[in-house]
N, CA and C atoms as a LAMMPS dump frame, in Angstrom:
ITEM: TIMESTEP
0
ITEM: NUMBER OF ATOMS
672
ITEM: BOX BOUNDS ff ff ff
-5.0000000000000000e+02 5.0000000000000000e+02
-5.0000000000000000e+02 5.0000000000000000e+02
-5.0000000000000000e+02 5.0000000000000000e+02
ITEM: ATOMS id mol type element x y z
1 1 1 N -361.746 103.826 -81.326
2 1 2 C -361.73 103.288 -80.049
3 1 3 C -361.56 101.479 -80.382
4 2 1 N -359.948 101.285 -79.969
5 2 2 C -360.231 100.277 -79.219
6 2 3 C -360.701 99.094 -78.596
7 3 1 N -361.435 97.899 -78.826
8 3 2 C -362.514 97.254 -77.933
9 3 3 C -361.268 96.525 -77.563
10 4 1 N -361.98 96.019 -76.352
11 4 2 C -360.958 94.832 -75.134
12 4 3 C -362.286 93.35 -75.113
13 5 1 N -361.882 92.301 -75.103
14 5 2 C -362.299 91.478 -73.912
15 5 3 C -361.852 91.039 -73.277
16 6 1 N -362.932 90.935 -72.171
17 6 2 C -362.366 90.904 -70.633
18 6 3 C -362.965 89.07 -70.704
19 7 1 N -362.535 88.477 -70.352
20 7 2 C -362.797 87.332 -69.672
21 7 3 C -362.387 86.623 -68.409
22 8 1 N -363.783 86.008 -67.619
23 8 2 C -363.739 86.299 -66.138
24 8 3 C -363.593 84.411 -65.887
25 9 1 N -364.359 83.645 -66.886
26 9 2 C -364.717 81.872 -66.879
27 9 3 C -363.661 81.411 -65.988
28 10 1 N -364.821 80.65 -64.746
29 10 2 C -363.515 79.816 -63.992
30 10 3 C -363.603 78.391 -63.684
31 11 1 N -363.048 77.634 -64.658
32 11 2 C -363.443 76.118 -64.67
33 11 3 C -362.661 75.698 -63.455
34 12 1 N -361.925 76.428 -63.068
35 12 2 C -361.635 75.956 -60.964
36 12 3 C -361.156 76.292 -60.634
37 13 1 N -360.711 76.89 -59.815
38 13 2 C -360.948 77.273 -58.329
39 13 3 C -361.347 79.063 -59.087
40 14 1 N -362.22 79.273 -58.072
41 14 2 C -363.119 80.812 -58.808
42 14 3 C -362.545 82.223 -57.457
43 15 1 N -361.816 83.526 -58.003
44 15 2 C -361.999 84.197 -56.944
45 15 3 C -362.722 84.732 -57.037
46 16 1 N -362.444 85.799 -55.388
47 16 2 C -363.603 86.62 -54.926
48 16 3 C -363.898 87.322 -55.96
49 17 1 N -362.429 88.199 -56.511
50 17 2 C -362.511 89.518 -56.776
51 17 3 C -362.57 89.771 -58.371
52 18 1 N -363.031 89.097 -58.679
53 18 2 C -363.937 88.782 -60.065
54 18 3 C -365.242 90.25 -60.47
55 19 1 N -366.708 89.819 -59.554
56 19 2 C -367.201 90.921 -59.91
57 19 3 C -366.611 91.739 -59.945
58 20 1 N -365.77 92.443 -59.097
59 20 2 C -364.845 93.571 -59.057
60 20 3 C -364.183 94.069 -59.868
61 21 1 N -363.288 93.49 -60.593
62 21 2 C -362.578 93.154 -61.965
63 21 3 C -363.305 93.979 -63.049
64 22 1 N -364.415 93.233 -63.101
65 22 2 C -365.14 93.826 -64.131
66 22 3 C -365.546 95.247 -64.011
67 23 1 N -365.668 95.258 -62.606
68 23 2 C -365.813 97.159 -62.413
69 23 3 C -365.135 97.883 -62.95
70 24 1 N -363.477 97.76 -62.924
71 24 2 C -362.225 98.206 -62.645
72 24 3 C -362.115 98.083 -63.89
73 25 1 N -361.663 96.8 -65.171
74 25 2 C -361.863 96.88 -66.166
75 25 3 C -362.092 97.509 -67.025
76 26 1 N -363.568 97.863 -66.828
77 26 2 C -364.991 99.441 -66.883
78 26 3 C -364.468 100.647 -67.16
79 27 1 N -363.685 100.4 -65.871
80 27 2 C -363.383 102.771 -65.707
81 27 3 C -361.759 102.488 -66.233
82 28 1 N -360.802 101.355 -66.116
83 28 2 C -359.676 101.567 -67.175
84 28 3 C -360.073 101.967 -68.642
85 29 1 N -360.526 101.83 -69.141
86 29 2 C -361.386 101.523 -70.158
87 29 3 C -361.473 103.445 -70.187
88 30 1 N -362.61 103.525 -69.669
89 30 2 C -363.453 105.116 -69.824
90 30 3 C -362.467 106.25 -69.396
91 31 1 N -362.289 105.905 -68.256
92 31 2 C -361.057 106.78 -67.306
93 31 3 C -359.831 106.706 -68.656
94 32 1 N -359.807 105.976 -69.274
95 32 2 C -358.355 106.475 -70.364
96 32 3 C -358.677 106.853 -71.367
97 33 1 N -359.924 106.298 -72.113
98 33 2 C -360.224 107.29 -72.987
99 33 3 C -360.107 106.639 -74.663
100 34 1 N -359.759 105.468 -74.184
101 34 2 C -358.731 104.339 -75.212
102 34 3 C -359.188 103.416 -75.383
103 35 1 N -360.015 102.67 -74.936
104 35 2 C -360.622 101.361 -75.862
105 35 3 C -361.916 101.734 -74.457
106 36 1 N -362.69 100.3 -75.221
107 36 2 C -364.053 100.226 -74.41
108 36 3 C -363.875 98.456 -74.196
109 37 1 N -364.218 98.278 -72.765
110 37 2 C -363.724 96.932 -72.683
111 37 3 C -365.604 96.252 -72.331
112 38 1 N -365.637 94.945 -73.103
113 38 2 C -366.349 94.246 -72.686
114 38 3 C -366.241 92.361 -71.851
115 39 1 N -366.978 92.673 -70.69
116 39 2 C -366.916 91.314 -70.031
117 39 3 C -367.665 90.8 -69.961
118 40 1 N -366.309 89.442 -69.291
119 40 2 C -368.14 88.243 -69.782
120 40 3 C -367.444 87.204 -68.728
121 41 1 N -368.618 86.475 -68.584
122 41 2 C -368.152 85.108 -67.218
123 41 3 C -367.855 84.6 -68.596
124 42 1 N -368.739 84.235 -69.346
125 42 2 C -368.056 83.034 -70.995
126 42 3 C -366.875 83.143 -71.672
127 43 1 N -367.432 81.87 -72.271
128 43 2 C -366.154 81.999 -73.161
129 43 3 C -366.269 82.387 -74.977
130 44 1 N -367.425 82.425 -75.005
131 44 2 C -368.469 82.225 -76.134
132 44 3 C -367.958 83.422 -77.031
133 45 1 N -367.19 84.234 -76.962
134 45 2 C -367.135 84.927 -78.113
135 45 3 C -365.393 84.879 -78.525
136 46 1 N -365.447 83.419 -77.932
137 46 2 C -364.157 83.415 -78.658
138 46 3 C -363.533 82.393 -79.355
139 47 1 N -364.064 82.73 -81.005
140 47 2 C -364.539 82.562 -81.852
141 47 3 C -364.267 83.543 -83.248
142 48 1 N -363.5 82.518 -83.816
143 48 2 C -362.951 83.486 -85.541
144 48 3 C -363.653 84.872 -86.133
145 49 1 N -365.092 84.773 -85.832
146 49 2 C -366.144 85.888 -86.092
147 49 3 C -365.873 86.693 -85.015
148 50 1 N -365.7 86.564 -83.558
149 50 2 C -366.245 87.34 -83.291
150 50 3 C -365.561 88.432 -82.606
151 51 1 N -364.246 87.381 -82.805
152 51 2 C -362.474 88.048 -83.017
153 51 3 C -362.495 89.227 -82.984
154 52 1 N -362.492 89.222 -84.341
155 52 2 C -362.497 89.935 -85.109
156 52 3 C -363.37 92.263 -85.008
157 53 1 N -363.169 91.276 -83.789
158 53 2 C -364.069 92.698 -83.532
159 53 3 C -363.737 93.3 -82.175
160 54 1 N -362.273 92.688 -81.519
161 54 2 C -361.682 93.42 -80.471
162 54 3 C -360.167 92.89 -81.538
163 55 1 N -359.175 94.08 -80.676
164 55 2 C -358.036 94.264 -80.762
165 55 3 C -356.869 93.89 -79.501
166 56 1 N -357.361 92.777 -78.809
167 56 2 C -357.021 92.227 -77.428
168 56 3 C -357.64 91.511 -76.173
169 57 1 N -357.449 90.266 -76.173
170 57 2 C -358.216 89.857 -75.584
171 57 3 C -357.475 89.705 -73.461
172 58 1 N -358.366 89.278 -72.925
173 58 2 C -357.524 89.758 -71.336
174 58 3 C -358.135 88.578 -70.748
175 59 1 N -357.474 87.856 -69.834
176 59 2 C -358.049 86.784 -69.378
177 59 3 C -357.658 86.477 -67.868
178 60 1 N -358.402 86.651 -67.275
179 60 2 C -358.774 86.114 -65.276
180 60 3 C -359.483 85.215 -65.21
181 61 1 N -358.852 83.46 -65.746
182 61 2 C -359.354 82.673 -65.668
183 61 3 C -359.342 81.023 -65.283
184 62 1 N -359.501 80.129 -64.546
185 62 2 C -358.677 78.754 -64.365
186 62 3 C -359.144 78.021 -65.229
187 63 1 N -358.671 76.539 -65.411
188 63 2 C -359.214 75.321 -66.047
189 63 3 C -359.26 75.37 -67.154
190 64 1 N -359.986 74.127 -67.715
191 64 2 C -360.519 73.689 -68.467
192 64 3 C -360.687 74.46 -69.346
193 65 1 N -360.794 75.396 -69.718
194 65 2 C -362.527 76.68 -70.762
195 65 3 C -363.179 75.456 -71.881
196 66 1 N -364.33 76.006 -71.589
197 66 2 C -364.727 74.856 -73.068
198 66 3 C -364.648 75.387 -74.096
199 67 1 N -363.835 75.252 -74.933
200 67 2 C -363.522 76.06 -76.041
201 67 3 C -363.4 75.019 -77.093
202 68 1 N -363.651 74.999 -78.216
203 68 2 C -363.901 73.884 -79.167
204 68 3 C -362.338 73.864 -79.426
205 69 1 N -361.768 72.855 -80.236
206 69 2 C -360.498 72.338 -81.054
207 69 3 C -360.04 74.421 -82.127
208 70 1 N -361.14 74.338 -82.231
209 70 2 C -361.418 75.682 -83.797
210 70 3 C -360.764 76.925 -82.707
211 71 1 N -361.83 76.893 -81.895
212 71 2 C -361.25 78.27 -81.359
213 71 3 C -360.39 78.688 -80.766
214 72 1 N -359.777 77.661 -80.221
215 72 2 C -358.933 77.573 -80.128
216 72 3 C -357.724 77.862 -81.389
217 73 1 N -357.872 77.517 -81.674
218 73 2 C -356.645 78.297 -82.952
219 73 3 C -357.494 79.616 -83.266
220 74 1 N -358.621 80.191 -83.554
221 74 2 C -358.487 81.146 -83.43
222 74 3 C -358.24 82.439 -82.449
223 75 1 N -358.029 82.171 -81.55
224 75 2 C -357.631 82.338 -80.857
225 75 3 C -355.594 83.103 -81.038
226 76 1 N -355.398 81.729 -81.028
227 76 2 C -353.802 81.756 -81.538
228 76 3 C -353.512 83.019 -82.274
229 77 1 N -354.036 82.564 -83.656
230 77 2 C -354.171 83.131 -84.794
231 77 3 C -354.545 84.266 -84.481
232 78 1 N -355.518 84.841 -83.74
233 78 2 C -355.365 86.505 -83.322
234 78 3 C -354.677 87.491 -82.826
235 79 1 N -353.556 86.235 -81.812
236 79 2 C -352.396 86.827 -81.464
237 79 3 C -350.998 87.087 -82.129
238 80 1 N -350.994 86.127 -83.246
239 80 2 C -349.912 85.235 -84.178
240 80 3 C -349.775 86.903 -84.897
241 81 1 N -351.299 87.189 -85.927
242 81 2 C -351.842 88.14 -86.526
243 81 3 C -351.251 89.223 -86.287
244 82 1 N -351.121 89.457 -85.162
245 82 2 C -350.94 91.05 -84.218
246 82 3 C -351.692 91.606 -83.343
247 83 1 N -352.698 91.241 -83.1
248 83 2 C -353.503 92.255 -81.545
249 83 3 C -353.107 91.37 -80.374
250 84 1 N -354.194 91.741 -78.838
251 84 2 C -353.057 91.389 -77.816
252 84 3 C -353.578 91.076 -76.855
253 85 1 N -353.062 90.042 -75.838
254 85 2 C -353.557 88.59 -75.667
255 85 3 C -352.52 88.886 -73.867
256 86 1 N -352.971 89.911 -72.703
257 86 2 C -353.158 89.431 -71.597
258 86 3 C -354.027 88.797 -70.045
259 87 1 N -352.633 87.887 -69.186
260 87 2 C -353.602 87.348 -68.998
261 87 3 C -353.394 87.502 -66.862
262 88 1 N -353.937 88.297 -66.432
263 88 2 C -354.183 88.582 -65.188
264 88 3 C -353.98 87.175 -64.189
265 89 1 N -353.11 87.625 -62.764
266 89 2 C -352.928 85.769 -62.303
267 89 3 C -353.408 84.387 -62.191
268 90 1 N -353.957 84.914 -62.63
269 90 2 C -354.695 82.676 -62.821
270 90 3 C -354.298 82.543 -64.293
271 91 1 N -354.482 83.465 -64.662
272 91 2 C -354.666 82.701 -65.919
273 91 3 C -353.637 82.01 -66.428
274 92 1 N -352.265 81.806 -66.153
275 92 2 C -351.629 80.51 -66.059
276 92 3 C -351.758 79.162 -65.102
277 93 1 N -353.174 79.993 -64.219
278 93 2 C -353.92 78.28 -63.996
279 93 3 C -355.426 77.885 -65.144
280 94 1 N -354.916 77.815 -66.096
281 94 2 C -355.375 77.881 -67.864
282 94 3 C -355.009 76.602 -68.478
283 95 1 N -355.632 76.124 -69.352
284 95 2 C -355.525 75.185 -70.323
285 95 3 C -354.131 74.634 -69.661
286 96 1 N -353.953 73.475 -68.994
287 96 2 C -353.264 72.505 -69.081
288 96 3 C -353.051 71.805 -70.262
289 97 1 N -354.095 71.329 -70.533
290 97 2 C -353.872 70.695 -71.445
291 97 3 C -353.495 71.265 -72.491
292 98 1 N -353.75 72.449 -72.958
293 98 2 C -352.707 73.234 -74.649
294 98 3 C -352.295 73.586 -74.679
295 99 1 N -350.83 72.773 -74.362
296 99 2 C -349.207 73.062 -74.816
297 99 3 C -349.32 74.352 -75.328
298 100 1 N -349.408 75.097 -75.874
299 100 2 C -349.839 75.939 -77.145
300 100 3 C -350.281 77.098 -76.282
301 101 1 N -351.254 77.377 -75.457
302 101 2 C -351.243 78.183 -74.706
303 101 3 C -350.426 78.378 -73.741
304 102 1 N -349.674 77.338 -73.042
305 102 2 C -348.837 77.901 -72.387
306 102 3 C -347.595 78.601 -72.569
307 103 1 N -347.665 77.918 -73.835
308 103 2 C -346.634 78.969 -74.766
309 103 3 C -346.402 80.215 -74.963
310 104 1 N -347.499 80.07 -75.789
311 104 2 C -348.052 81.619 -75.729
312 104 3 C -348.254 83.097 -74.163
313 105 1 N -348.948 82.518 -72.605
314 105 2 C -348.874 82.647 -72.117
315 105 3 C -347.101 83.295 -71.028
316 106 1 N -346.435 81.868 -71.207
317 106 2 C -345.409 81.907 -71.654
318 106 3 C -344.519 81.588 -69.85
319 107 1 N -345.742 80.562 -69.562
320 107 2 C -345.609 79.023 -68.185
321 107 3 C -346.5 78.881 -67.591
322 108 1 N -347.126 78.273 -67.07
323 108 2 C -347.855 77.616 -65.977
324 108 3 C -347.719 78.007 -64.29
325 109 1 N -348.789 77.912 -63.495
326 109 2 C -349.039 78.087 -62.452
327 109 3 C -348.309 77.217 -62.245
328 110 1 N -347.533 76.807 -61.213
329 110 2 C -347.124 75.591 -60.266
330 110 3 C -346.817 75.981 -58.735
331 111 1 N -348.124 76.499 -57.684
332 111 2 C -347.61 76.676 -56.499
333 111 3 C -348.381 77.721 -55.992
334 112 1 N -348.533 78.137 -54.968
335 112 2 C -348.354 80.066 -54.741
336 112 3 C -347.844 79.892 -52.787
337 113 1 N -346.608 79.719 -52.851
338 113 2 C -345.462 79.448 -51.367
339 113 3 C -346.023 80.321 -50.337
340 114 1 N -346.351 81.604 -51.031
341 114 2 C -346.649 82.825 -50.076
342 114 3 C -348.071 83.612 -50.185
343 115 1 N -348.9 83.868 -49.594
344 115 2 C -349.804 84.88 -49.268
345 115 3 C -349.546 85.779 -48.446
346 116 1 N -348.413 87.053 -48.629
347 116 2 C -348.541 88.076 -47.351
348 116 3 C -347.187 89.502 -48.22
349 117 1 N -347.763 90.662 -47.34
350 117 2 C -346.723 91.094 -47.819
351 117 3 C -345.19 91.219 -48.392
352 118 1 N -345.235 91.479 -49.229
353 118 2 C -343.798 91.105 -50.665
354 118 3 C -343.105 92.462 -51.03
355 119 1 N -341.542 91.86 -51.742
356 119 2 C -340.714 93.323 -51.821
357 119 3 C -341.158 92.806 -53.921
358 120 1 N -341.079 93.865 -54.228
359 120 2 C -340.794 93.52 -55.488
360 120 3 C -340.036 94.554 -56.321
361 121 1 N -338.884 93.745 -56.945
362 121 2 C -338.339 94.325 -57.871
363 121 3 C -338.631 94.759 -58.864
364 122 1 N -338.43 96.167 -59.252
365 122 2 C -338.864 96.091 -60.767
366 122 3 C -337.406 95.926 -61.609
367 123 1 N -338.135 95.288 -62.929
368 123 2 C -336.795 95.029 -63.918
369 123 3 C -336.686 96.037 -64.9
370 124 1 N -337.81 96.688 -64.948
371 124 2 C -338.253 97.187 -66.314
372 124 3 C -338.879 98.325 -65.423
373 125 1 N -337.802 99.671 -65.881
374 125 2 C -338.292 100.922 -65.168
375 125 3 C -339.27 101.592 -66.733
376 126 1 N -338.917 101.5 -67.376
377 126 2 C -339.901 102.187 -68.931
378 126 3 C -340.894 101.839 -69.344
379 127 1 N -341.583 100.63 -69.028
380 127 2 C -342.435 99.596 -69.608
381 127 3 C -343.1 100.899 -69.45
382 128 1 N -344.418 100.574 -70.395
383 128 2 C -345.709 101.064 -69.714
384 128 3 C -346.581 100.933 -68.192
385 129 1 N -346.152 99.611 -67.67
386 129 2 C -346.776 98.485 -66.747
387 129 3 C -345.897 99.306 -65.814
388 130 1 N -344.691 99.298 -65.731
389 130 2 C -343.983 98.957 -64.198
390 130 3 C -343.506 100.62 -64.469
391 131 1 N -343.608 101.715 -65.557
392 131 2 C -342.809 103.277 -64.737
393 131 3 C -343.61 104.26 -64.009
394 132 1 N -344.368 103.767 -62.983
395 132 2 C -345.38 104.633 -62.548
396 132 3 C -344.216 103.701 -61.191
397 133 1 N -343.405 102.563 -60.268
398 133 2 C -343.591 101.984 -59.359
399 133 3 C -342.132 101.925 -59.026
400 134 1 N -341.638 103.551 -59.832
401 134 2 C -340.202 103.114 -59.143
402 134 3 C -339.046 101.77 -59.018
403 135 1 N -338.073 102.122 -58.701
404 135 2 C -337.513 100.333 -58.275
405 135 3 C -338.457 99.914 -57.428
406 136 1 N -338.551 99.359 -56.36
407 136 2 C -339 98.686 -55.076
408 136 3 C -340.83 99.091 -55.04
409 137 1 N -341.158 98.364 -54.976
410 137 2 C -342.265 98.685 -54.298
411 137 3 C -343.426 96.769 -53.327
412 138 1 N -343.877 97.73 -51.899
413 138 2 C -344.822 96.647 -51.701
414 138 3 C -345.551 96.464 -52.095
415 139 1 N -346.412 95.219 -51.881
416 139 2 C -347.387 94.101 -51.69
417 139 3 C -348.281 93.408 -51.533
418 140 1 N -349.126 93.773 -50.8
419 140 2 C -349.502 91.806 -49.84
420 140 3 C -350.404 91.638 -51.342
421 141 1 N -349.844 90.014 -51.393
422 141 2 C -351.286 89.526 -52.93
423 141 3 C -350.165 88.031 -52.547
424 142 1 N -351.142 87.354 -53.672
425 142 2 C -351.235 85.693 -53.607
426 142 3 C -349.88 86.034 -54.478
427 143 1 N -348.827 84.866 -54.099
428 143 2 C -347.956 84.908 -55.026
429 143 3 C -347.725 83.727 -55.877
430 144 1 N -347.353 83.692 -57.077
431 144 2 C -347.274 82.428 -57.599
432 144 3 C -345.737 81.978 -57.635
433 145 1 N -345.788 80.586 -58.026
434 145 2 C -344.194 80.321 -58.424
435 145 3 C -344.638 79.478 -60.07
436 146 1 N -343.89 79.301 -61.031
437 146 2 C -344.433 79.106 -62.619
438 146 3 C -343.177 78.219 -62.826
439 147 1 N -343.987 77.173 -63.555
440 147 2 C -343.087 76.494 -64.308
441 147 3 C -343.358 76.31 -65.915
442 148 1 N -342.42 75.629 -66.74
443 148 2 C -342.428 76.239 -67.78
444 148 3 C -342.562 77.528 -67.677
445 149 1 N -341.55 77.876 -67.448
446 149 2 C -340.746 79.532 -67.722
447 149 3 C -339.593 79.544 -67.979
448 150 1 N -339.468 80.244 -68.378
449 150 2 C -337.983 81.091 -69.079
450 150 3 C -337.608 82.424 -69.498
451 151 1 N -337.025 83.125 -68.149
452 151 2 C -336.829 84.075 -69.17
453 151 3 C -336.178 83.989 -70.381
454 152 1 N -335.445 82.855 -70.626
455 152 2 C -335.267 83.27 -72.787
456 152 3 C -336.226 83.363 -73.331
457 153 1 N -337.439 83.335 -73.177
458 153 2 C -338.438 83.526 -73.569
459 153 3 C -339.751 84.125 -73.029
460 154 1 N -339.091 85.846 -73.178
461 154 2 C -340.221 86.183 -72.058
462 154 3 C -339.015 87.55 -71.677
463 155 1 N -339.18 88.305 -71.813
464 155 2 C -339.029 90.083 -70.67
465 155 3 C -339.646 89.79 -69.349
466 156 1 N -338.3 90.145 -68.222
467 156 2 C -339.378 90.043 -67.239
468 156 3 C -339.642 91.67 -66.957
469 157 1 N -340.556 91.891 -66.356
470 157 2 C -340.682 93.141 -65.542
471 157 3 C -340.92 93.726 -64.157
472 158 1 N -341.291 92.699 -63.699
473 158 2 C -340.492 91.994 -61.893
474 158 3 C -340.674 91.204 -61.69
475 159 1 N -339.818 90.908 -60.248
476 159 2 C -339.761 89.631 -59.536
477 159 3 C -339.414 89.953 -58.287
478 160 1 N -339.932 89.575 -57.937
479 160 2 C -339.127 88.633 -55.791
480 160 3 C -338.595 88.837 -55.342
481 161 1 N -338.677 89.886 -54.6
482 161 2 C -337.025 90.641 -53.357
483 161 3 C -337.346 89.01 -53.085
484 162 1 N -336.374 88.157 -53.212
485 162 2 C -335.852 86.501 -52.383
486 162 3 C -335.857 86.811 -50.803
487 163 1 N -335.074 87.723 -50.634
488 163 2 C -334.997 88.531 -48.789
489 163 3 C -335.828 88.782 -47.99
490 164 1 N -337.683 88.869 -49.207
491 164 2 C -338.771 89.208 -48.228
492 164 3 C -340.012 87.763 -48.153
493 165 1 N -339.174 86.778 -48.741
494 165 2 C -340.332 85.893 -48.353
495 165 3 C -339.027 84.668 -48.046
496 166 1 N -340.124 83.47 -47.817
497 166 2 C -338.872 82.403 -47.017
498 166 3 C -339.512 81.421 -48.757
499 167 1 N -337.487 81.826 -48.876
500 167 2 C -337.97 80.94 -49.992
501 167 3 C -337.531 79.146 -49.581
502 168 1 N -337.544 78.154 -48.623
503 168 2 C -337.027 77.668 -48.058
504 168 3 C -338.089 76.829 -47.797
505 169 1 N -339.426 77.188 -47.551
506 169 2 C -340.412 76.044 -47.713
507 169 3 C -340.569 75.228 -47.907
508 170 1 N -341.342 74.246 -47.811
509 170 2 C -341.244 73.033 -48.696
510 170 3 C -341.709 73.001 -49.827
511 171 1 N -342.746 73.718 -49.558
512 171 2 C -343.899 73.81 -51.408
513 171 3 C -343.304 74.571 -52.159
514 172 1 N -341.685 74.899 -51.65
515 172 2 C -341.647 75.797 -53.259
516 172 3 C -340.819 74.98 -54.285
517 173 1 N -340.653 75.136 -55.427
518 173 2 C -340.491 73.877 -56.222
519 173 3 C -339.205 74.441 -57.209
520 174 1 N -339.089 76.099 -57.802
521 174 2 C -338.539 76.247 -58.806
522 174 3 C -336.619 76.352 -57.796
523 175 1 N -336.043 75.201 -58.307
524 175 2 C -334.636 75.463 -57.967
525 175 3 C -333.6 76.417 -58.103
526 176 1 N -334.242 77.883 -59.543
527 176 2 C -333.122 78.697 -59.168
528 176 3 C -333.871 79.766 -58.154
529 177 1 N -334.411 79.756 -57.457
530 177 2 C -335.803 80.602 -57.218
531 177 3 C -336.036 82.048 -57.982
532 178 1 N -336.692 82.271 -58.963
533 178 2 C -336.262 82.858 -59.378
534 178 3 C -338.165 82.939 -60.207
535 179 1 N -338.639 83.767 -59.052
536 179 2 C -339.951 84.289 -59.457
537 179 3 C -340.504 85.64 -59.784
538 180 1 N -340.424 85.788 -60.721
539 180 2 C -341.377 86.575 -61.523
540 180 3 C -342.84 86.834 -61.412
541 181 1 N -342.705 88.32 -61.054
542 181 2 C -344.001 88.076 -61.097
543 181 3 C -344.576 89.327 -62.486
544 182 1 N -343.637 90.074 -63.036
545 182 2 C -345.467 90.89 -64.349
546 182 3 C -343.977 89.578 -65.966
547 183 1 N -344.18 89.301 -66.693
548 183 2 C -343.157 89.524 -68.177
549 183 3 C -344.444 89.786 -69.38
550 184 1 N -343.195 90.012 -70.562
551 184 2 C -343.918 90.471 -71.595
552 184 3 C -343.354 89.475 -72.001
553 185 1 N -343.628 89.883 -73.698
554 185 2 C -343.029 89.099 -75.176
555 185 3 C -344.022 89.522 -76.434
556 186 1 N -343.434 89.507 -77.009
557 186 2 C -344.256 89.351 -78.881
558 186 3 C -344.102 87.815 -79.07
559 187 1 N -345.622 87.533 -79.585
560 187 2 C -346.229 86.269 -80.203
561 187 3 C -346.957 86.352 -81.456
562 188 1 N -345.268 86.138 -82.543
563 188 2 C -346.06 86.163 -83.247
564 188 3 C -345.926 87.286 -84.519
565 189 1 N -346.567 87.939 -84.895
566 189 2 C -346.749 89.889 -84.846
567 189 3 C -347.367 90.413 -83.869
568 190 1 N -348.214 89.453 -82.574
569 190 2 C -348.479 90.015 -81.855
570 190 3 C -347.773 90.598 -80.588
571 191 1 N -348.428 90.786 -79.438
572 191 2 C -347.489 91.522 -78.496
573 191 3 C -348.967 90.49 -76.795
574 192 1 N -348.037 90.051 -76.272
575 192 2 C -348.99 88.968 -75.276
576 192 3 C -348.159 90.02 -73.195
577 193 1 N -348.687 90.319 -72.547
578 193 2 C -348.166 90.9 -71.445
579 193 3 C -348.525 90.233 -70.725
580 194 1 N -348.272 89.24 -69.319
581 194 2 C -348.728 88.728 -67.839
582 194 3 C -348.281 89.672 -66.759
583 195 1 N -349.45 89.417 -65.936
584 195 2 C -349.029 90.058 -63.91
585 195 3 C -349.607 88.577 -63.45
586 196 1 N -349.063 88.356 -62.029
587 196 2 C -349.002 87.607 -61.506
588 196 3 C -349.604 88.091 -59.591
589 197 1 N -350.316 89.795 -59.986
590 197 2 C -350.698 90.388 -59.453
591 197 3 C -352.16 90.038 -59.991
592 198 1 N -353.099 90.783 -58.407
593 198 2 C -354.421 90.374 -58.971
594 198 3 C -355.528 89.207 -58.026
595 199 1 N -354.834 88.516 -56.798
596 199 2 C -355.512 88.25 -56.576
597 199 3 C -356.763 88.236 -55.888
598 200 1 N -357.177 89.458 -55.395
599 200 2 C -357.838 89.88 -54.03
600 200 3 C -358.528 91.411 -54.48
601 201 1 N -359.827 91.801 -54.185
602 201 2 C -360.11 92.47 -54.494
603 201 3 C -359.564 93.823 -53.602
604 202 1 N -358.57 93.482 -52.897
605 202 2 C -357.893 94.941 -52.461
606 202 3 C -356.718 94.821 -53.253
607 203 1 N -355.972 93.889 -54.377
608 203 2 C -355.475 94.066 -54.937
609 203 3 C -355.785 95.26 -56.687
610 204 1 N -357.562 94.25 -56.955
611 204 2 C -358.092 95.81 -57.514
612 204 3 C -358.606 96.889 -56.705
613 205 1 N -358.148 96.855 -55.971
614 205 2 C -358.29 98.656 -56.297
615 205 3 C -357.103 99.394 -55.75
616 206 1 N -356.396 99 -55.384
617 206 2 C -354.862 99.853 -55.972
618 206 3 C -355.295 100.36 -56.351
619 207 1 N -354.696 101.12 -56.967
620 207 2 C -354.184 102.514 -57.753
621 207 3 C -352.482 101.974 -58.61
622 208 1 N -351.559 101.336 -57.951
623 208 2 C -350.457 100.778 -58.787
624 208 3 C -350.785 99.89 -59.552
625 209 1 N -351.46 98.906 -58.581
626 209 2 C -352.04 98.048 -59.274
627 209 3 C -353.405 97.889 -61.457
628 210 1 N -354.161 99.146 -60.776
629 210 2 C -354.449 99.378 -62.309
630 210 3 C -353.868 99.393 -63.113
631 211 1 N -352.557 101.334 -62.273
632 211 2 C -351.575 101.63 -63.475
633 211 3 C -351.119 100.54 -64.009
634 212 1 N -350.635 99.56 -63.374
635 212 2 C -349.892 98.547 -64.174
636 212 3 C -350.683 97.628 -64.755
637 213 1 N -351.754 97.297 -64.443
638 213 2 C -352.899 96.865 -66.083
639 213 3 C -352.698 97.395 -66.895
640 214 1 N -353.625 98.732 -66.638
641 214 2 C -353.523 99.584 -67.613
642 214 3 C -352.325 99.361 -69.005
643 215 1 N -351.697 99.919 -67.788
644 215 2 C -349.861 99.876 -68.97
645 215 3 C -349.493 98.874 -69.463
646 216 1 N -350.157 97.359 -68.765
647 216 2 C -349.846 96.491 -69.936
648 216 3 C -351.088 95.723 -71.429
649 217 1 N -352.518 96.528 -71.135
650 217 2 C -353.258 96.624 -72.005
651 217 3 C -353.516 97.955 -73.366
652 218 1 N -352.601 98.495 -72.763
653 218 2 C -352.255 99.366 -73.876
654 218 3 C -351.253 99.513 -74.557
655 219 1 N -349.524 98.67 -74.151
656 219 2 C -348.767 98.192 -74.874
657 219 3 C -349.288 96.547 -74.98
658 220 1 N -349.811 95.791 -75.152
659 220 2 C -350.11 94.592 -76.069
660 220 3 C -351.129 95.34 -77.387
661 221 1 N -351.618 96.384 -77.295
662 221 2 C -352.575 97.356 -78.244
663 221 3 C -351.59 98.165 -79.123
664 222 1 N -350.339 98.609 -79.028
665 222 2 C -349.042 99.243 -78.99
666 222 3 C -349.812 101.123 -79.54
667 223 1 N -350.339 100.899 -77.579
668 223 2 C -350.44 102.309 -77.764
669 223 3 C -350.177 103.05 -76.153
670 224 1 N -349.033 102.182 -76.157
671 224 2 C -348.439 102.857 -75.058
672 224 3 C -346.521 102.681 -75.586
């Protein structure tokens, strides 16, 4: 059985959903029968020795996590060497001072202009993380926009339907108005999946989100 390390260390804003997210992560592993989840609030297992026990690392984190330069290299090497990395929602609000992390995950949080019901366009209807969602769905969530992010370097799975939000709000920063909500890409020999969904306990309890996240986790471990 595969092993997943789920890290929710918060050195910035701490989301209220995190404790519940531990329950969901364990449930996804148990019900799928495909992986066992180790859930932790700390980063002490992010090191070369302990990472050998895992097939994927999942972050739902904020801020500059207390990881040494050596352990940062271990995490990069873990993914580059063929393992998986998944970022959930605020994982892009992490490690601003470590550019290699931003390159690996695909970009950095640059504000959340909307916290409302939005329409989401499914760009890839065949990916394991999105094939249950149809062409389009609506969800209430906090919506991030990102900097240092480009379609040139990742494969977009979901994007916001701009007709369902006010793209002219003063705090909207992206000039191209391209608000991807989920993406994936290869990183060395490994795989990376990111979803911008997952702000609230309500979203974590949504079966659509759970299937979305499960599909991403299985994809990075090459099980789907």
